[in-house]
VOGU-3710 file (C-alpha; in Angstrom, 3 decimals, decimal comma):
1> mpttvddslf> 17,231/24,633/-0,809  14,030/24,222/-2,882  11,917/21,084/-2,425  9,558/19,216/-4,722  7,149/16,258/-4,686  5,202/14,401/-7,361  1,861/16,132/-6,757  -0,041/13,428/-8,656  0,552/11,000/-5,761  -0,927/13,217/-3,045
11> ssldpvalrg> -4,379/14,504/-2,219  -2,825/16,745/0,453  0,644/17,656/1,686  -0,431/19,269/4,965  -1,486/16,932/6,418  0,088/14,409/4,078  -2,364/12,010/2,378  -2,054/9,851/-0,717  -4,467/10,263/-3,638  -6,169/7,086/-4,768
21> secscgatvf> -9,240/6,511/-6,868  -12,432/4,687/-6,025  -14,774/3,142/-8,564  -18,537/2,804/-8,304  -17,932/-0,986/-8,269  -16,155/-0,543/-4,915  -12,537/-1,007/-6,046  -9,930/1,398/-4,659  -6,488/1,791/-6,253  -3,259/3,701/-5,772
31> palgscpvct> -2,041/5,692/-7,538  -5,262/7,266/-8,780  -6,409/6,159/-12,235  -8,986/7,486/-14,683  -10,572/4,059/-15,129  -11,058/0,989/-12,963  -8,631/-1,933/-13,375  -11,257/-4,286/-11,889  -14,394/-3,552/-13,935  -12,874/-1,208/-16,608
41> gvdvtdvalp> -15,506/1,405/-15,731  -14,802/5,132/-15,805  -17,104/6,102/-12,925  -14,142/6,777/-10,623  -13,510/9,552/-8,139  -10,331/10,713/-6,421  -10,170/9,872/-2,720  -7,748/10,667/0,082  -6,441/7,341/1,367  -6,137/6,592/5,085
51> tdgivwswtt> -2,800/7,653/6,566  -2,561/4,861/9,143  -2,108/1,227/8,240  -0,377/-2,005/9,117  2,637/-3,753/7,605  1,267/-6,460/5,326  4,674/-7,705/4,120  8,217/-6,324/3,940  11,813/-6,934/2,908  15,124/-5,170/3,440
61> qhfepkppfr> 17,363/-4,385/0,487  21,071/-4,611/1,278  22,400/-3,534/-2,129  22,262/-0,210/-3,939  19,364/0,116/-6,381  20,123/0,368/-10,097  19,181/3,433/-12,184  16,728/5,062/-12,464  16,151/4,431/-8,743  18,454/6,440/-6,540
71> tdefapfsig> 19,281/7,960/-3,204  22,006/10,422/-2,274  23,719/8,035/0,138  23,036/4,317/0,133  22,259/2,406/3,314  20,190/-0,795/3,609  16,487/0,096/3,532  13,145/-1,610/3,984  10,307/-1,654/1,504  6,916/-2,924/2,470
81> yvdlgpvive> 3,337/-3,390/1,505  1,110/-1,425/3,873  -2,558/-2,292/4,278  -4,452/1,006/4,460  -7,861/-0,692/4,567  -9,335/-0,140/1,129  -5,997/-0,705/-0,634  -2,485/-2,082/-0,067  0,287/0,405/-0,931  3,976/-0,280/-1,531
91> gwllgrtewv> 6,429/2,161/0,039  9,591/2,690/2,037  9,540/1,690/5,699  11,677/4,206/7,567  13,874/4,121/10,639  14,998/0,503/10,791  15,428/-2,687/8,822  13,418/-5,145/10,945  9,612/-5,059/10,925  6,737/-7,223/12,116
101> igepvrlvlt> 3,788/-8,146/9,922  0,729/-6,458/11,431  2,773/-3,622/12,956  1,010/-0,227/12,861  2,591/2,447/10,638  1,705/5,968/9,501  2,290/7,903/6,300  5,035/10,569/6,203  6,938/12,636/3,654  10,640/11,835/3,350
111> kawtdgdtvv> 13,602/12,991/1,320  14,254/10,699/-1,639  17,276/12,401/-3,277  18,619/15,756/-4,408  18,438/16,826/-8,028  20,925/19,663/-8,441  19,893/22,091/-5,717  16,334/20,705/-5,339  15,395/18,171/-2,666  12,926/15,608/-4,024
121> htyafeaas> 10,480/14,176/-1,469  8,263/11,121/-1,640  5,964/9,220/0,669  7,030/6,555/3,142  5,764/4,892/6,292  7,178/4,968/9,817  6,316/3,052/12,962  3,144/4,449/14,523  4,159/3,759/18,103
//
């Protein structure tokens, strides 16, 4: 079965790393932008974000998301904000529905849904230990 990802979110798929942008003013954002939301400057460069972080905040959703968000089979899932150092990123927290603020996590690729015969992948975070 073919697979796909949104390449604009990633600086690398092997090893997996998210693509952010860093401005000369010091601001880092995800996803990468062509201008800075802090100073409005355009002196920005693409950067690979750290792949290890800590749970900054989280919640578990116990109801199926509404379109256009989707999964093939619904089960309660956690979403969290992960502090990667220069930036905080929102993403799925995989493997369980109870987390601890400050818990170490690492970036992974995960299946999001199938679109016809193509498996669509996205990024997520899993426990680092």
